[in-house]
Structures are given as structure tokens and as C-alpha cells.
C-alpha positions in Angstrom: 0.1 0.1 0.3 1.0 3.2 -0.8 2.0 5.9 1.8 -0.1 8.1 0.6 -3.5 6.1 0.6 -1.9 4.9 4.3 -1.6 8.5 5.6 -5.9 9.2 4.2 -6.9 6.0 6.2 -5.3 6.8 8.8 -6.2 10.3 8.9 -9.9 8.9 9.0 -9.6 6.8 11.0 -8.7 9.5 13.4 -11.7 11.6 12.7 -13.9 9.4 13.2 -12.6 8.9 16.7 -12.4 12.1 17.7 -15.9 12.5 16.4 -17.2 9.8 18.5 -14.9 11.2 21.7 -16.8 14.7 20.5 -20.3 13.6 20.8 -20.0 12.4 24.2 -18.0 15.5 25.3 -21.0 17.5 23.9 -23.5 16.0 26.7 -21.9 17.8 29.1 -22.6 21.3 28.0 -26.2 20.9 26.7 -29.1 21.6 28.5 -31.7 19.7 30.0 -34.3 20.6 27.4 -31.9 20.6 24.8 -31.1 16.7 24.7 -35.1 16.4 24.9 -35.4 17.7 21.4 -35.7 15.9 18.8 -32.6 14.9 16.6 -30.4 15.9 19.2 -30.7 12.9 21.8 -26.6 12.4 23.6 -26.4 9.3 23.7 -28.2 8.7 19.9 -24.6 11.0 18.8 -22.6 9.0 20.1 -24.6 5.5 19.2 -23.7 6.9 15.4 -20.1 8.0 16.3 -19.6 4.6 17.4 -21.5 2.7 15.0 -19.6 5.0 12.0 -16.3 4.1 13.9 -17.3 -0.5 14.2 -17.8 0.5 10.5 -14.3 2.0 9.3 -12.4 -0.4 11.5 -13.4 -3.0 9.5 -13.9 -2.0 6.6 -9.9 -0.9 6.9 -9.3 -4.0 8.7 -10.6 -6.0 5.5 -9.1 -3.2 3.0 -5.3 -4.6 4.9 -6.3 -8.6 5.0 -7.1 -8.5 1.2 -3.9 -6.5 0.2 -1.4 -7.5 2.2 1.2 -8.2 -0.6 3.1 -5.9 -2.6 3.1 -6.1 -6.5 5.8 -4.4 -8.5 5.5 -3.7 -11.8 8.5 -3.4 -14.9 10.7 -4.8 -17.5 11.8 -8.7 -16.9 15.5 -9.1 -18.7 18.0 -11.4 -17.7 20.9 -11.1 -15.5 24.3 -12.7 -13.9 22.1 -14.4 -11.2 18.6 -15.5 -12.7 15.5 -12.9 -13.6 15.8 -9.1 -12.6 13.0 -6.8 -13.0 13.4 -3.1 -14.2 11.3 -0.8 -12.6 9.8 2.3 -14.6 11.9 5.0 -12.4 14.8 2.8 -13.3 15.0 0.2 -10.5 16.4 -3.3 -10.7 15.0 -6.3 -8.7 16.0 -10.0 -8.6 13.5 -12.4 -9.0 12.9 -15.2 -7.0 9.9 -17.4 -5.9 7.6 -18.3 -9.1 9.5 -16.4 -12.0 8.5 -19.5 -14.4 6.1 -17.4 -16.6 8.3 -14.4 -16.5 10.0 -13.9 -19.9 13.0 -11.1 -20.6 11.9 -8.7 -22.8 7.9 -8.0 -21.5 6.4 -5.7 -19.1 5.2 -7.7 -16.0 3.5 -7.0 -13.1 3.8 -9.5 -10.5 3.1 -10.1 -6.7 4.4 -10.8 -3.8 7.3 -8.8 -1.3 10.0 -6.8 -1.4 13.2 -8.6 0.3 16.7 -7.2 1.9 19.6 -7.1 -0.8 21.1 -10.8 -0.6 24.7 -10.7 -1.1 26.8 -12.2 -4.5 23.4 -10.5 -6.8 23.4 -7.5 -8.8 20.5 -6.2 -8.2 20.3 -3.7 -5.2 17.3 -5.6 -4.2 15.5 -8.3 -4.1 10.9 -9.6 -4.8 9.6 -13.0 -4.1 7.2 -13.5 -6.9 4.0 -15.0 -5.5 2.5 -14.5 -9.5 2.3 -13.1 -11.8 -0.2 -11.1 -11.9 -0.5 -9.8 -16.0 1.6 -9.4 -18.6 1.6 -6.8 -21.1 3.8 -8.1 -23.7 6.8 -6.5 -25.0 8.4 -3.8 -23.4 8.0 0.3 -24.6 11.4 1.1 -23.1 14.7 -1.8 -23.7 16.0 -2.0 -20.5 19.5 -1.4 -20.4 21.0 -3.6 -18.2 23.7 -1.3 -15.5 
């Protein structure tokens, strides 16, 4: 998940929690006559805020459970130690795992997890492929091996 999306989700959760807590504190300043007016019941406000907060947390939990893997898109190429992937910004990743469907010269999107640098591998980073998500065909720009 990108940092921007994670930041937005975190901000939304914090706002929902603040709304839930402010609904309860607002009841302390309201007069008894205001609490009896339709639609201004502090208990109702707290229940609604709590329900919205719980729903937001359930949605976040489902999202994170389904998106626990990372994806990487780039041009496949043969490296000195095996298959590598070069991203659009020029980063090279040594590929491990399920690389059988990846062909040199094809632009692909793979799903898996990033790993720390492996000693003896020329790529600066490595990526363990769980599955090939999409094959876009021939790379639009020829990958240059550093």
C-alpha cells in the first residue's frame, strides 16, 4: 500500500475517533431541554459515532487483509544470477520464487514481497514473486542492464 493511501486511511480513522469522543463531551454542555429535543439526543450521537467508527475499522481490516502483498511492475530481463525486473524509475530487482511465466523483454506486474539485499546478487533489491499478475507484452522501452 502506498504511503499516501495509508496516510488518508489513518487520518480518516483519527477523525472518526475524534467525532465519537466529541459526541460524548458535547452532552456535558447541553442543557436538559436541548437533550429532549428530537434529533439532539447525546446518547444517539454517541451510538451513531461508535457505529461509524466500528464500520470504518472493519473496512480497514478487510482492506489490509486482502492487500497484504505488494506488487511490482516493470520490464523482465535476464541478469547474471537469474531473472530481474527493472521498474519505470530504473530500479532493478532480482526475482525469486515463481518466475517461470516471466520472459525477458516483457513488461509484467508481479505480486509478492520485497526482500532485503541478498549478498552476491547484482540487483540492489530482491523481490519474491508469489504469482504473475499480468503480462503486458513487449516492454515499451528496452531495459538497459547496468
